[in-house]
N, C-alpha and C positions, 0 to 999 in steps of 0.2 A: 175824408180826406182818406187815402190809401196809406195805412202804415206798410211796414215790414218788418219782418223779423233778423234781429243783429245778433252778432256777439262781441261785442265790446274790445276789445284786447287793450289795457291802460296801464299808464304806466305805474313801476313799483309803488304799492301801499297807498294808492289812489281810490278804490275800489268803495270804500263807503263814502268816501269825496262827490265821484259819477253818480252812485246811486241815488243822493241828495241830491246833483242837477237836474238827475234826470225826472225826480218828484216835483221838481217845480218848474221844469217843461211838460209835468201832467202827462208822461211816458211813461207807459209798463215797464218795469224794470221788477232782474231778481237777482239775488247776490245770493245763492248758497254757501251755509258758515258752518259752522262747529265751533264747538266749546274747547277751550284749555285751560288747564288749569298749571299758572307760573310763579314760581317764584321770587316774589319781590323785598328784597331787605326784609329776609325770613315772614314773609306772608303769603300766605295762595292766594291770587288773586284770577278771577277768572275773565276768561281773554274771549273775545268769538273771536275768530278768524275768518277767514275764505277757505271755500273748501276747495277751490280753484282757483289760486292768488293770479292775478293779474290777468282775471276776465269775469267782464258783467253783460248778463245776456236780457235784454230788451227787445222790446216790440215801439216802430216809431215812426212819425209819416218825416218827407221827404223837411219839412224846415224844424221838425225838433230836432234833426241827424245835423243839419248843419250849426244849429246854435251847441250843440253836446260838442263838436266837434273843433268850437271854439275856443272852450274850455280849455285846450293846451293840456287835457293831461289824457287824451285819447292817444293809443299809436294807432290804431287803424278800425275801422269799421268794416267787419266779414258781416257779408251776409248768408242767410240764412234759406237756400232756394226751397230742402225740403221740412220745416219747420215739426211738423206734429211728430216723429221719432224724437227727435229735442224736445218738445211739449211736455211727452212722456216720461222719457227718463227725469224731467225735473220734478214732474210731480211725484216718480217716487221715489225721490232724492228727500223732499218736502214731507213726505206722509211717512221718509223712514227715521228721521230727525226727531216726529211727534211721539215716534213709537220709542220710547225708552227705556222698556219692558225685555227688549233684542238683551240674551247671555253673552259676559264678557270676552266667552271663548268656546272652538267644540269640545265636546265633550269626549277627552281621552281615553273613558271608561269604552266606550261604545267599542271601538274597531273595528265600527264600521267604514270610515274613511282611511285614504293616508295621504301624505304628503305628496301632491301632485293629479291627485284625481281631480276630475274636470267633474264637472254639478250643474243640476239645473234646481233651480229656486223651487219646490213648488207649493210657498203657502207666505204671508206673510208681504210686505212692502215691497219687494226685490223681485215678485211673483215675475217667472217666466226668464228671469237674468241666468244669464250662465257664469261659473268662474271658475277656478283655479283652489284647493286646500294649499294653502303655505304651510314651507316644514317648518319655520322658526319660530312659530307664535299661534301654530293650527290655527290660523284664522283662515274663513272665505274669503278671497279676493271675488269679488265681482266688477268686471271688467266694462264699465260704460260705455259706452261709443263718445259719451261726450268728449270733444277739443281730444281723443285719444288716447286718455287718461285712465287712470282704470282706480277707481275708490273702494279701501278694505273696513268692510262693515262684519261685524259680530253678527253671529245667524247660529241660531238652532239647530240641530244636526237632525229636527225633527220635521226642519222644515226643507230640509234637500234631498234628490236625489241621485244616483248616480247620473251621468250622461254619455255619449256619444260625439267624439268631435264628428263636428265636419269635414269630410273630404275636398281639401283644396281643390 
């Protein structure tokens, strides 16, 4: 069968349900998530939330696509004409999620980077990506081109170098 890559725009809070349906249909599916600790009735509860709320990444054929659209949880299926960059970035996100040893923030004692500096990642799971240092919490914000969203990650100052912004 001829399968294609899609980004499924799903109804609010149905991402996990759609992933379950895609599993039943034996289609490849990917839902990047992160863990957040919430307080519920004076208890701390770990909740797994989607990194890109409202979106699921999948590779499926025409029959699987028709079946998933019939579930009534899909707003639209967005075809991905050039999936290689998206796949590369999804792999980087998955790799970063496995690396729990990343520091919480950039070291303020180094004095090398200031708020607003444009930097390139030279080591680690986000190698090759570029982003800005945020002034609010001294975190490196990496702009991933997936759906035009930015993902904020903490990264060691040793893993970045100053970069020049490309002229448009």
